[in-house]
C-alpha positions in Angstrom: 174.1 -16.6 111.0 172.2 -13.4 110.1 173.8 -10.5 108.4 173.1 -7.2 110.2 175.4 -5.0 108.1 172.8 -4.1 105.4 170.8 -1.9 107.8 173.9 -0.2 109.2 175.0 1.4 105.8 171.7 3.2 105.2 171.6 4.4 108.8 175.2 5.8 108.5 174.3 7.5 105.2 171.2 9.2 106.7 173.3 10.5 109.6 176.0 11.8 107.3 173.5 13.4 105.0 171.7 15.1 107.8 174.9 16.8 108.9 175.5 18.8 112.1 173.6 22.0 111.8 174.3 22.4 108.1 171.9 24.6 106.2 169.4 23.2 103.8 168.7 25.3 100.8 165.5 24.9 98.8 165.7 27.1 95.6 162.7 27.6 93.5 162.4 25.6 90.2 163.4 27.6 87.1 161.0 30.4 86.7 159.8 32.4 83.8 159.8 36.2 83.7 156.4 36.4 85.2 156.9 34.0 88.1 158.3 34.8 91.5 161.7 33.6 92.4 161.6 32.0 95.9 164.3 30.2 97.9 164.6 29.1 101.5 167.4 28.0 103.8 167.1 26.3 107.2 169.5 26.0 110.1 168.9 24.3 113.4 167.3 27.4 114.9 166.6 29.7 112.0 164.8 29.6 108.7 165.1 32.3 106.1 163.0 32.7 102.9 164.0 35.1 100.1 161.3 36.2 97.5 161.6 38.3 94.4 158.5 39.0 92.1 160.4 37.7 89.1 163.9 36.6 88.0 164.7 38.8 85.0 165.6 42.5 85.4 167.0 45.4 83.4 169.4 48.2 84.4 167.6 51.0 86.2 164.8 48.7 87.4 164.0 48.3 91.1 164.1 44.8 92.6 161.6 44.4 95.4 163.0 41.9 97.9 161.1 40.2 100.7 162.9 38.3 103.4 161.1 36.2 105.9 163.0 35.1 109.1 161.6 32.5 111.4 163.1 31.5 114.8 162.7 27.7 115.0 164.6 27.4 118.2 163.8 27.6 121.9 165.8 30.7 122.6 165.6 34.2 121.3 168.0 35.0 118.4 169.9 38.3 118.8 171.2 40.0 115.6 173.4 43.1 115.4 174.9 44.8 112.4 177.2 47.8 112.2 175.6 48.8 108.8 172.2 49.5 110.5 170.4 47.0 108.1 168.8 43.8 109.4 170.1 41.9 106.4 173.1 41.5 104.0 172.5 40.9 100.3 175.2 39.8 97.9 175.1 39.8 94.1 177.2 36.9 92.9 178.5 35.9 89.5 179.6 32.4 88.5 183.1 32.1 87.2 185.3 29.1 86.3 186.7 29.3 89.9 183.2 29.4 91.6 180.9 32.1 92.8 182.4 35.6 93.0 180.8 38.5 94.9 180.1 41.4 92.5 178.2 43.7 94.9 177.2 43.7 98.6 174.2 45.6 100.0 173.9 47.8 101.9 177.0 49.3 100.5 177.8 51.9 103.1 178.4 51.3 106.8 176.6 53.6 109.2 177.7 54.5 112.7 174.3 53.3 114.0 174.3 49.8 115.3 171.1 47.9 114.5 170.2 45.3 117.1 167.1 43.2 117.2 165.8 39.9 118.7 163.7 37.3 117.1 161.8 35.5 119.8 161.1 31.7 119.8 158.5 30.9 117.1 158.5 34.5 115.9 158.4 35.4 112.2 159.6 38.7 110.9 159.2 40.0 107.3 161.8 42.5 106.0 161.2 44.3 102.8 163.8 46.2 100.8 164.5 47.3 97.2 167.7 47.2 95.2 168.3 49.2 92.0 169.8 47.2 89.2 172.9 49.3 88.5 174.3 49.8 85.0 177.5 47.8 86.0 175.6 44.6 86.9 176.7 41.9 84.5 174.2 41.1 81.7 173.3 37.7 80.3 175.5 36.0 83.0 174.8 33.4 85.6 173.9 35.6 88.6 172.3 35.0 91.9 171.2 37.2 94.9 172.0 35.7 98.3 170.7 37.0 101.5 171.5 36.4 105.2 170.8 38.0 108.5 173.7 39.7 110.4 176.1 37.1 111.7 174.2 34.2 110.2 176.0 33.4 107.0 175.2 29.7 107.7 171.5 30.3 106.7 171.7 32.1 103.3 169.1 31.4 100.6 169.7 32.5 97.1 167.8 33.0 93.9 169.1 32.9 90.3 168.5 36.1 88.4 169.2 37.4 84.9 170.0 41.0 83.9 169.1 41.9 80.3 170.1 45.3 78.7 166.5 46.2 77.9 163.2 46.4 79.9 
């Protein structure tokens, strides 16, 4: 009598590991001050890449951020945000209880509703800048996480460090 069970367990593990529409996050390896910080997250129909020119910043410094959104699905993806920005960025700090949101950008809501569509196969690059504010925590485990409006399921993040001096 042949045993057929050994092939079932690896198959079940692969199915469980692949999940049902879970995002996959590919953070960049640890980077030095001069290297770019890059991370990607993928969902069933959307891929988002986050890029910063470096990972260490000082208060008062501008952080140039590039977001690349790719529609991997067969249908157009519609996004709408009441803050008129095509993205949401969160500065998060690690605490003993997990990741805590320190700041959210854009900070102010606008009356203008921003709506846009990402057609099948289309890629869109969004550029923005954040100012490292004096109240950002220094020498702590921080990360910047980005997502498109209504798509918190695909949210790449990069680790950053804020030091008191440039």
